[in-house]
C-alpha positions in Angstrom: -234.1 109.6 -108.2 -231.1 111.6 -107.1 -227.7 109.9 -106.6 -224.6 111.5 -105.2 -221.2 110.9 -106.7 -218.3 110.0 -104.4 -217.0 113.6 -104.6 -220.3 115.0 -103.3 -220.4 112.7 -100.3 -218.9 114.0 -97.1 -216.0 111.8 -95.9 -216.9 109.5 -93.1 -214.6 109.0 -90.1 -214.1 105.3 -90.4 -213.4 104.4 -86.8 -213.5 100.7 -86.1 -216.4 99.7 -83.9 -215.5 98.5 -80.4 -215.2 94.7 -80.1 -216.5 94.9 -76.6 -220.1 96.1 -76.2 -220.5 96.9 -79.9 -223.4 99.0 -81.1 -224.1 96.4 -83.8 -222.8 92.9 -84.8 -219.3 92.7 -86.2 -218.7 90.6 -89.3 -215.9 88.1 -88.9 -214.3 85.7 -91.4 -212.5 82.4 -90.5 -210.9 79.6 -92.3 -210.5 75.8 -92.1 -207.2 75.7 -93.8 -206.6 72.1 -94.9 -203.2 70.6 -96.0 -202.5 66.9 -96.4 -205.6 66.0 -94.4 -204.6 68.3 -91.5 -206.2 71.6 -90.3 -204.6 74.8 -89.1 -205.4 75.8 -85.5 -204.4 78.9 -83.7 -204.2 79.7 -80.0 -205.9 83.1 -79.4 -203.9 85.8 -77.8 -206.8 88.2 -77.2 -210.5 88.1 -76.2 -212.8 86.7 -77.0 -211.4 83.2 -76.4 -208.0 84.4 -75.3 -205.7 81.4 -74.5 -208.0 79.0 -76.3 -207.4 77.1 -79.5 -209.6 77.9 -82.4 -209.8 78.4 -86.2 -207.9 81.4 -87.5 -209.9 84.4 -88.4 -210.7 88.0 -87.7 -212.8 91.1 -88.3 -213.7 92.3 -91.7 -212.5 95.9 -92.4 -214.7 98.6 -93.9 -214.6 98.4 -97.7 -213.0 94.9 -97.7 -214.6 92.0 -99.5 -215.1 88.7 -97.6 -212.4 87.0 -99.7 -209.9 89.9 -99.3 -210.5 90.0 -95.5 -210.1 86.3 -95.2 -206.8 86.3 -97.2 -205.4 89.2 -95.1 -206.4 87.6 -91.8 -204.9 84.3 -92.7 -201.6 85.8 -93.7 -201.5 87.9 -90.5 -202.4 85.1 -88.2 -200.8 82.1 -89.8 -198.2 83.3 -92.3 -200.0 81.4 -95.0 -201.2 82.6 -98.4 -204.4 80.8 -99.2 -206.9 79.9 -101.9 -210.5 80.5 -100.7 -212.9 77.7 -101.3 -216.6 77.3 -100.4 -218.4 78.6 -97.3 -218.5 76.0 -94.6 -220.8 77.7 -92.1 -222.4 81.0 -91.1 -223.3 81.6 -87.5 -223.5 84.0 -84.5 -221.1 84.2 -81.6 -222.8 86.2 -78.9 -221.1 86.4 -75.5 -222.8 88.1 -72.5 -221.2 89.7 -69.4 -222.3 88.8 -65.9 -225.1 91.4 -66.1 -226.4 89.7 -69.3 -225.4 92.6 -71.5 -223.9 91.7 -74.9 -220.2 92.0 -74.5 -219.3 90.5 -78.0 -221.5 89.9 -81.0 -220.0 88.5 -84.1 -221.6 87.1 -87.3 -218.9 84.6 -88.5 -218.5 83.2 -92.0 -216.1 80.3 -92.2 -214.6 79.0 -95.4 -212.7 75.9 -96.6 -209.2 77.1 -97.7 -206.0 75.6 -98.8 -202.5 77.0 -98.5 -200.8 78.3 -101.7 -197.7 79.9 -100.2 -196.0 81.2 -97.1 -194.9 79.2 -94.1 -197.0 78.3 -91.0 -196.1 80.5 -88.1 -198.1 82.5 -85.5 -198.8 86.2 -86.1 -199.4 89.1 -83.8 -203.0 88.2 -82.9 -202.2 84.6 -81.9 -199.8 82.9 -79.5 -199.3 79.7 -81.5 -200.3 78.0 -84.8 -200.3 74.3 -85.5 -201.3 71.8 -88.2 -203.4 69.1 -86.6 -205.0 65.9 -87.7 -208.8 66.1 -87.3 -208.8 62.9 -85.1 -206.4 64.7 -82.7 -208.7 67.8 -82.1 -209.9 66.7 -78.6 -206.6 67.6 -76.9 -207.0 71.3 -78.2 -210.3 71.7 -76.3 -212.0 73.6 -79.1 -215.5 75.0 -78.7 -218.2 72.6 -79.9 -219.0 75.0 -82.8 -215.3 75.1 -84.0 -215.3 71.3 -83.9 -218.5 71.2 -85.9 -217.2 73.6 -88.5 -214.0 71.5 -88.9 -216.1 68.3 -89.3 -218.3 70.0 -92.0 -215.1 71.3 -93.8 -213.5 67.8 -93.8 -216.7 66.4 -95.4 -216.8 69.2 -98.0 -213.1 68.8 -98.7 -213.6 65.1 -99.7 -215.5 66.1 -102.9 -214.5 69.8 -103.5 -212.6 70.3 -106.7 -209.9 73.0 -106.4 -208.6 74.9 -109.4 -205.8 72.7 -110.9 -203.5 75.7 -111.6 -203.1 76.6 -107.9 -201.2 74.6 -105.3 
C-alpha cells in the first residue's frame, strides 16, 4: 500500500456546502441542555425553521469532532459553555421544495448536555433563547420530532451520572 503524507496531498479548497439544495447530506449537532429540570429552547432566525422554536444546534465544520462542534454551536447560539453527555437521538431532516426537490437534508445528532458556564442569551443565529419546563413545551409549538427528542432526553437525564467534578 502507498500512503501520502499531509505534505504530499494537494490542499483542498474547503468551501462549505450550500445548506439549500446540497449535493449531499449535511451533518448537524444539537443539544438538549438541561438545567434544574428545564430545557433550553431557541427561536430560529434563519431557514430551515426560521421563526420557530427548536433545540439549539448547527452544522458540523470540516475537521471538527462532534463534541467540539456541539460545544462551539451551543456557545454561539446560547452563550452557554456545556458538558456533553450521551447521544439522545440520530435522525434525518429532509425538506422538499414545491417541485419535490430536496431543499435541505440534514443528518442530526442530538445530545443530552448540561451548562457548566456562561450565561443564557441568544447569539447571532437565533432570535431568542429561553429555559423552559418540559410540561410547558406546547406553547412553543415545537416540531413533533423536537418534542420527542426532549422527552427522550428527560428520561435519560433521570438516571445519567454526570462527572462529579464539573458543574
